[in-house]
C-alpha positions as CSV (number, residue, x, y, z in Angstrom):
1,M,-24.8,8.2,81.7
2,H,-21.1,7.9,80.7
3,I,-20.2,9.6,77.4
4,L,-17.0,9.4,75.4
5,L,-16.1,12.1,72.9
6,V,-13.3,11.1,70.5
7,F,-12.2,13.3,67.6
8,Y,-9.7,13.4,64.7
9,S,-8.6,16.7,63.1
10,R,-6.1,17.3,60.3
11,T,-6.6,21.1,60.0
12,G,-8.0,22.1,63.4
13,R,-11.7,22.6,62.3
14,T,-12.9,19.4,63.8
15,R,-10.8,20.0,66.9
16,A,-12.6,23.4,67.4
17,L,-16.0,21.6,66.9
18,A,-15.1,18.8,69.3
19,T,-13.9,21.3,72.0
20,T,-17.1,23.3,71.8
21,L,-19.2,20.1,71.9
22,G,-17.3,18.8,74.9
23,Q,-17.7,22.0,76.8
24,A,-21.4,22.1,76.0
25,L,-21.8,18.5,77.3
26,G,-19.4,18.9,80.2
27,I,-17.1,16.1,79.0
28,P,-13.5,16.1,77.8
29,A,-12.7,15.7,74.1
30,T,-10.0,13.0,73.4
31,E,-8.0,13.5,70.3
32,L,-6.9,10.6,68.1
33,T,-3.5,11.0,66.5
34,D,-1.7,9.1,63.7
35,A,1.1,6.8,64.7
36,R,3.2,8.7,62.1
37,A,3.2,12.4,61.3
38,R,0.9,13.5,58.5
39,I,2.2,15.6,55.6
40,R,1.0,19.2,55.8
41,G,-0.5,21.5,53.1
42,M,-1.6,20.4,49.7
43,A,0.5,17.2,49.7
44,G,-1.1,16.2,52.9
45,F,-4.6,16.8,51.4
46,V,-3.7,14.6,48.4
47,E,-2.3,11.9,50.8
48,A,-5.5,12.0,52.8
49,A,-7.6,11.8,49.7
50,M,-5.7,8.9,48.3
51,G,-6.0,7.1,51.7
52,A,-9.7,7.7,51.7
53,L,-10.1,6.5,48.1
54,L,-8.2,3.3,48.9
55,G,-9.9,2.8,52.2
56,R,-6.7,2.7,54.2
57,L,-6.9,2.2,57.9
58,P,-3.8,3.9,59.4
59,A,-2.1,3.0,62.6
60,L,-3.0,5.3,65.5
61,A,-1.0,6.4,68.5
62,Q,-2.5,5.2,71.8
63,G,-4.5,7.4,74.0
64,A,-8.3,7.1,73.7
65,P,-10.1,5.2,76.5
66,D,-11.8,1.9,75.9
67,P,-15.3,2.7,74.4
68,Q,-16.8,-0.3,76.1
69,R,-16.8,1.6,79.4
70,Y,-19.3,4.2,78.0
71,D,-23.0,4.3,77.3
72,V,-22.6,6.6,74.4
73,V,-19.6,7.2,72.1
74,I,-19.5,10.4,70.1
75,V,-17.0,10.5,67.2
76,A,-16.1,13.8,65.5
77,S,-14.3,13.7,62.2
78,P,-13.8,15.5,58.9
79,I,-15.4,13.9,55.8
80,W,-12.8,12.7,53.3
81,L,-14.3,11.7,49.9
82,G,-17.7,10.9,51.4
83,R,-16.4,9.0,54.5
84,L,-15.2,9.7,57.9
85,A,-11.5,10.5,58.0
86,N,-9.3,7.3,57.8
87,P,-7.9,7.7,61.3
88,M,-11.4,7.8,62.7
89,R,-12.4,4.8,60.5
90,S,-9.4,3.0,61.8
91,W,-10.4,3.7,65.5
92,L,-14.0,2.5,64.9
93,H,-12.7,-0.7,63.2
94,Q,-10.3,-1.4,66.1
95,H,-13.2,-1.1,68.5
96,N,-15.8,-3.0,66.5
97,G,-18.4,-4.5,68.9
98,R,-17.2,-2.3,71.8
99,V,-19.4,0.7,71.1
100,A,-22.8,0.6,72.6
101,R,-24.4,3.7,71.0
102,L,-22.8,5.8,68.3
103,V,-23.1,9.5,67.6
104,V,-21.4,10.9,64.5
105,V,-20.4,14.6,64.3
106,A,-18.7,15.6,61.1
107,T,-17.2,18.6,59.4
108,S,-17.3,18.9,55.6
109,G,-16.7,21.3,52.8
110,S,-20.4,21.1,51.8
111,G,-21.8,21.1,55.3
112,K,-23.7,17.9,54.4
113,M,-23.2,14.4,55.7
114,P,-23.0,11.8,53.0
115,A,-25.4,9.0,53.7
116,G,-22.6,6.5,53.2
117,A,-20.6,8.0,56.0
118,W,-23.3,7.1,58.6
119,A,-23.6,3.5,57.3
120,D,-19.8,3.1,57.1
121,A,-19.4,4.4,60.7
122,S,-22.1,2.0,62.0
123,K,-20.6,-0.9,60.1
124,L,-17.1,-0.3,61.3
125,S,-18.1,0.1,64.9
126,G,-20.8,-2.6,65.0
127,A,-23.0,-0.1,66.7
128,G,-26.4,1.5,65.9
129,L,-26.4,5.2,65.1
130,L,-28.1,7.2,67.8
131,T,-27.9,10.5,65.9
132,S,-25.6,12.6,63.8
133,T,-24.9,16.1,62.5
134,C,-22.5,17.8,60.0
135,I,-21.2,21.3,60.2
136,G,-19.8,23.1,57.1
137,E,-16.1,24.1,57.1
138,A,-17.1,27.6,56.0
139,V,-19.3,28.0,59.1
140,I,-16.4,27.0,61.3
141,D,-13.9,29.2,59.4
142,Q,-16.2,32.2,59.8
143,G,-16.4,31.6,63.6
144,K,-20.1,30.7,63.5
145,G,-19.7,27.0,64.3
146,D,-20.4,27.3,68.1
147,D,-24.2,28.0,67.8
148,P,-25.1,24.9,65.7
149,V,-22.8,22.7,67.9
150,R,-24.4,24.0,71.1
151,Y,-27.9,23.4,69.6
152,F,-26.9,19.9,68.7
153,A,-25.5,19.3,72.2
154,Q,-28.8,20.3,73.7
155,S,-30.7,18.0,71.4
156,L,-28.3,15.2,72.1
157,Q,-28.6,15.7,75.9
158,Q,-32.4,15.4,75.6
159,K,-32.0,12.2,73.6
160,I,-29.5,10.7,76.0
161,S,-31.7,11.5,79.0
162,T,-34.3,9.0,77.7
163,L,-31.7,6.2,77.5
164,K,-31.0,3.5,80.0
165,P,-27.4,3.0,81.0
166,Q,-25.6,0.0,79.4
167,S,-24.6,-2.7,81.8
168,G,-20.9,-2.7,80.8
169,A,-20.4,1.1,81.2
170,A,-18.3,2.3,84.1
């Protein structure tokens, strides 16, 4: 089974989560980056919030493999105003119809995944949602994020083991 793990992180929290998940699954984590540098600090937070509010889909630097070559695509992203971060939304939109099975892993201030985030990710990618989870930022900041991520990885591995490979996967 071929699995792609793609993540976007503005502050480093989702990067930490994706790194742990990739290690637990034995796969690399590929980072998405904006085509232009993001503003740091509070101004960057405001810029990100405005982009999320307006539904902007920013340009991305190249680097992530073609998701059509994989049986399962895992996206890891922070939640911005109830949705996946705009760069992740942009990537999903660019690859609409090329994702076989989608897994969404998110970080959020509340630790809860807004229902609209799942539906939005599925719509943008054109793929059905296999499963999802959300880890609170406070859990990650306190250094306690590894255990729930590893537990999710075990659960995901069990779920994936029951799937048949997609014909287009490498």
